[in-house]
DRENDO-1510 file (C-alpha; in Angstrom, 1 decimal, always signed):
<recs>
REC; n; res; u; v; w
REC; 1; MET; +0.0; +0.0; +0.0 .
REC; 2; PHE; +2.9; +2.4; +0.7 .
REC; 3; GLY; +3.9; +2.4; -2.9 .
REC; 4; SER; +0.4; +3.2; -4.2 .
REC; 5; HIS; +0.0; +5.9; -1.5 .
REC; 6; GLN; +3.2; +7.5; -2.7 .
REC; 7; LYS; +1.9; +7.4; -6.3 .
REC; 8; LEU; -1.2; +9.3; -5.1 .
REC; 9; VAL; +0.9; +11.9; -3.4 .
REC; 10; ASP; +3.2; +12.3; -6.4 .
REC; 11; THR; +0.2; +12.8; -8.7 .
REC; 12; LEU; -1.3; +15.4; -6.3 .
REC; 13; ASP; +2.1; +17.2; -6.2 .
REC; 14; ALA; +2.2; +17.2; -10.1 .
REC; 15; PHE; -1.3; +18.7; -10.3 .
REC; 16; GLU; -0.5; +21.3; -7.7 .
REC; 17; ARG; +2.7; +22.3; -9.5 .
REC; 18; ALA; +0.9; +22.5; -12.8 .
REC; 19; ALA; -1.9; +24.7; -11.3 .
REC; 20; ARG; +0.7; +27.1; -9.7 .
REC; 21; PHE; +2.6; +27.3; -12.9 .
REC; 22; ALA; -0.5; +27.9; -14.9 .
REC; 23; GLN; -1.6; +30.7; -12.6 .
REC; 24; ASN; +1.8; +32.4; -12.9 .
REC; 25; GLU; +1.9; +31.9; -16.7 .
REC; 26; ALA; -1.5; +33.5; -17.2 .
REC; 27; VAL; -0.3; +36.7; -15.5 .
REC; 28; LEU; +3.1; +36.7; -17.3 .
REC; 29; ARG; +1.7; +36.0; -20.8 .
REC; 30; ASN; -1.4; +38.1; -20.3 .
REC; 31; ARG; -3.4; +35.2; -21.7 .
REC; 32; ILE; -6.0; +32.6; -20.5 .
REC; 33; ILE; -4.1; +29.5; -19.5 .
REC; 34; ARG; -5.7; +26.1; -18.9 .
REC; 35; LEU; -4.7; +22.9; -17.3 .
REC; 36; ALA; -6.1; +20.3; -19.7 .
REC; 37; ILE; -6.7; +16.9; -18.2 .
REC; 38; LYS; -7.4; +13.9; -20.5 .
REC; 39; LEU; -9.7; +11.6; -18.6 .
REC; 40; ASP; -10.4; +8.9; -21.3 .
REC; 41; GLY; -8.3; +6.2; -22.9 .
REC; 42; GLU; -5.7; +3.7; -21.8 .
REC; 43; SER; -3.5; +6.4; -20.3 .
REC; 44; GLN; -4.5; +9.6; -18.7 .
REC; 45; SER; -2.4; +12.8; -19.0 .
REC; 46; PHE; -2.4; +16.5; -18.4 .
REC; 47; THR; -0.7; +19.6; -19.8 .
REC; 48; VAL; -0.6; +23.3; -19.4 .
REC; 49; GLN; -1.8; +25.3; -22.5 .
REC; 50; TYR; -2.2; +29.0; -23.4 .
REC; 51; GLY; -5.0; +30.6; -25.3 .
REC; 52; PRO; -4.8; +33.0; -28.2 .
REC; 53; ASP; -4.7; +36.4; -26.4 .
REC; 54; SER; -6.0; +38.3; -23.4 .
REC; 55; ASP; -9.2; +39.3; -25.3 .
REC; 56; PHE; -10.2; +35.6; -25.8 .
REC; 57; VAL; -13.5; +34.9; -24.2 .
REC; 58; LEU; -14.4; +31.4; -23.1 .
REC; 59; PRO; -17.7; +30.2; -24.5 .
REC; 60; VAL; -18.9; +29.1; -21.1 .
REC; 61; GLN; -22.0; +27.4; -22.4 .
REC; 62; TYR; -20.0; +24.8; -24.2 .
REC; 63; PHE; -18.2; +23.7; -21.0 .
REC; 64; THR; -21.3; +23.4; -18.8 .
REC; 65; SER; -23.3; +20.2; -18.9 .
REC; 66; ASN; -26.6; +21.6; -17.8 .
REC; 67; ASP; -29.5; +23.1; -19.7 .
REC; 68; VAL; -27.5; +25.1; -22.2 .
REC; 69; SER; -25.8; +22.1; -23.7 .
REC; 70; GLU; -29.2; +20.7; -24.6 .
REC; 71; LEU; -29.8; +23.6; -26.9 .
REC; 72; LEU; -27.2; +22.2; -29.3 .
REC; 73; ASN; -27.1; +18.7; -30.7 .
REC; 74; ASP; -24.1; +16.6; -30.0 .
REC; 75; GLU; -22.5; +17.4; -33.4 .
REC; 76; GLU; -22.9; +21.1; -33.0 .
REC; 77; ARG; -21.5; +21.1; -29.5 .
REC; 78; SER; -18.6; +18.9; -30.5 .
REC; 79; ALA; -17.7; +21.3; -33.4 .
REC; 80; LYS; -17.8; +24.3; -31.0 .
REC; 81; LEU; -15.7; +22.5; -28.4 .
REC; 82; GLU; -13.2; +21.5; -31.1 .
REC; 83; LYS; -12.8; +25.1; -32.2 .
REC; 84; VAL; -12.0; +26.1; -28.6 .
REC; 85; GLU; -9.6; +23.2; -28.3 .
REC; 86; LYS; -7.7; +24.4; -31.4 .
REC; 87; ALA; -7.3; +27.9; -29.7 .
REC; 88; PHE; -5.0; +26.4; -27.1 .
REC; 89; GLN; -1.3; +25.5; -27.5 .
REC; 90; ASN; +1.0; +23.6; -25.1 .
REC; 91; VAL; +3.2; +25.8; -22.9 .
REC; 92; GLU; +6.6; +24.1; -23.8 .
REC; 93; GLU; +8.3; +25.8; -20.8 .
REC; 94; PHE; +6.2; +23.6; -18.6 .
REC; 95; GLN; +6.7; +20.4; -20.5 .
REC; 96; GLU; +6.8; +19.7; -24.2 .
REC; 97; ASP; +4.7; +16.6; -24.0 .
REC; 98; PRO; +1.7; +15.9; -21.7 .
REC; 99; ILE; +2.5; +14.5; -18.3 .
REC; 100; GLU; +1.3; +10.9; -18.1 .
REC; 101; VAL; -0.5; +9.9; -14.9 .
REC; 102; ASP; +1.0; +6.7; -13.3 .
REC; 103; ASN; -0.9; +3.6; -14.3 .
REC; 104; LEU; -1.6; +2.7; -10.6 .
REC; 105; VAL; -3.5; +6.0; -10.3 .
REC; 106; THR; -6.8; +6.9; -11.9 .
REC; 107; VAL; -8.0; +10.5; -12.3 .
REC; 108; ILE; -11.6; +9.8; -11.4 .
REC; 109; GLY; -13.2; +13.2; -12.0 .
REC; 110; ILE; -12.7; +16.9; -12.2 .
REC; 111; ALA; -15.0; +19.8; -11.4 .
REC; 112; SER; -14.5; +23.6; -11.5 .
REC; 113; GLY; -16.4; +26.8; -10.8 .
REC; 114; LEU; -16.9; +27.1; -14.6 .
REC; 115; THR; -18.5; +23.7; -15.2 .
REC; 116; GLN; -20.3; +23.5; -11.8 .
REC; 117; SER; -20.5; +19.7; -12.2 .
REC; 118; MET; -18.2; +16.7; -12.1 .
REC; 119; GLN; -16.7; +15.6; -15.4 .
REC; 120; PHE; -15.7; +11.9; -15.7 .
REC; 121; SER; -14.8; +11.7; -19.4 .
REC; 122; ASN; -13.2; +13.6; -22.4 .
REC; 123; THR; -10.8; +16.4; -21.6 .
REC; 124; ALA; -11.5; +18.5; -18.5 .
REC; 125; SER; -10.2; +22.1; -18.4 .
REC; 126; LEU; -9.3; +24.2; -15.4 .
REC; 127; PHE; -8.8; +27.9; -16.4 .
REC; 128; PHE; -6.4; +30.6; -15.1 .
REC; 129; TYR; -6.8; +34.3; -16.1 .
REC; 130; PRO; -4.4; +37.2; -16.7 .
REC; 131; SER; -5.8; +39.0; -13.6 .
REC; 132; GLY; -4.3; +36.2; -11.4 .
REC; 133; GLU; -7.7; +34.7; -10.8 .
REC; 134; LYS; -8.4; +31.0; -11.4 .
REC; 135; ASP; -11.4; +28.8; -11.5 .
REC; 136; SER; -12.1; +27.0; -8.2 .
REC; 137; ALA; -11.4; +23.3; -8.7 .
REC; 138; PHE; -11.9; +19.9; -7.3 .
REC; 139; ILE; -9.9; +16.9; -8.5 .
REC; 140; ALA; -10.6; +13.3; -7.4 .
REC; 141; ILE; -8.0; +10.6; -8.0 .
REC; 142; GLY; -7.6; +7.0; -6.7 .
REC; 143; THR; -5.8; +3.7; -6.6 .
REC; 144; ASP; -7.4; +0.3; -5.7 .
REC; 145; GLU; -6.8; +0.9; -2.0 .
REC; 146; GLU; -7.2; +4.7; -1.6 .
REC; 147; MET; -8.8; +7.9; -2.9 .
REC; 148; ALA; -7.6; +11.5; -2.6 .
REC; 149; THR; -8.9; +14.9; -3.5 .
REC; 150; LEU; -7.2; +18.1; -4.3 .
REC; 151; SER; -9.2; +21.3; -4.3 .
REC; 152; TYR; -8.6; +25.1; -4.3 .
REC; 153; GLN; -10.7; +28.2; -4.3 .
REC; 154; ALA; -10.5; +31.0; -6.9 .
REC; 155; PHE; -8.8; +33.7; -4.9 .
REC; 156; THR; -6.5; +31.7; -2.6 .
REC; 157; GLN; -3.1; +30.2; -2.9 .
REC; 158; GLU; -3.9; +27.3; -0.7 .
REC; 159; PHE; -4.5; +23.8; -1.8 .
REC; 160; ASP; -6.5; +21.3; +0.2 .
REC; 161; ARG; -5.7; +17.6; +0.1 .
REC; 162; LYS; -7.8; +14.8; +1.6 .
REC; 163; PHE; -7.2; +11.0; +1.7 .
REC; 164; PHE; -9.7; +8.3; +2.0 .
REC; 165; GLN; -9.1; +4.5; +2.5 .
REC; 166; ILE; -11.2; +2.2; +0.4 .
REC; 167; GLU; -12.3; -0.8; +2.5 .
REC; 168; GLY; -14.8; -3.6; +2.1 .
REC; 169; THR; -15.7; -2.7; -1.5 .
REC; 170; THR; -17.3; -5.4; -3.6 .
REC; 171; GLY; -18.0; -5.0; -7.3 .
REC; 172; ASP; -16.6; -2.5; -9.7 .
REC; 173; ILE; -14.0; -0.3; -8.0 .
REC; 174; LEU; -14.4; +2.5; -10.5 .
REC; 175; GLU; -18.1; +2.7; -10.0 .
REC; 176; PHE; -17.5; +2.9; -6.3 .
REC; 177; GLN; -14.9; +5.6; -6.8 .
REC; 178; VAL; -17.2; +7.7; -9.0 .
REC; 179; ALA; -20.0; +7.5; -6.5 .
REC; 180; GLN; -17.5; +8.5; -3.7 .
REC; 181; ALA; -16.1; +11.4; -5.9 .
REC; 182; LYS; -19.6; +12.7; -6.4 .
REC; 183; LYS; -20.2; +12.6; -2.6 .
REC; 184; PHE; -16.9; +14.3; -1.8 .
REC; 185; TYR; -17.7; +17.0; -4.5 .
REC; 186; GLU; -21.1; +17.7; -3.0 .
REC; 187; GLU; -19.4; +18.1; +0.5 .
REC; 188; TRP; -16.8; +20.5; -1.1 .
REC; 189; LEU; -19.5; +22.7; -2.6 .
REC; 190; GLN; -20.9; +23.3; +0.9 .
</recs>
């Protein structure tokens, strides 16, 4: 268990470093910066990316998963999101290639003040602004034995970490982790 716990800690450290770097880069470059986290596929990864310029406005309705997304069909929404995706480029000073999450660790879900709901698939984005502000964020990760959360608020420099042991679970571990992540997220909102 010690090895998998250390992998959780290392992953939280990497996310925290990336968020701090992204916040500084947004101010230095005078651009919107995002931490893009790939949740799907065999391997999960994340990278820091910069937007086109400080006048770029995020089309918030394409990131939220509530009523507004129902106004567009899936094809239209995908096309709009793809356009936004192309507006961002990797910050090579951070790391040329995306950082791969260790295969013992799963990024379960991501939430932000922008999306206002947990995202469990596709690419999740956490945004940082030229003003020094950032979206509040909640990240849930886990191994087969343990879960951890990393969260921060929009106007603070502090990161909050919590660890939770997984005991007595029967059935699909990922289903259990998703249910727990939703519960922890609801507690974080309060």
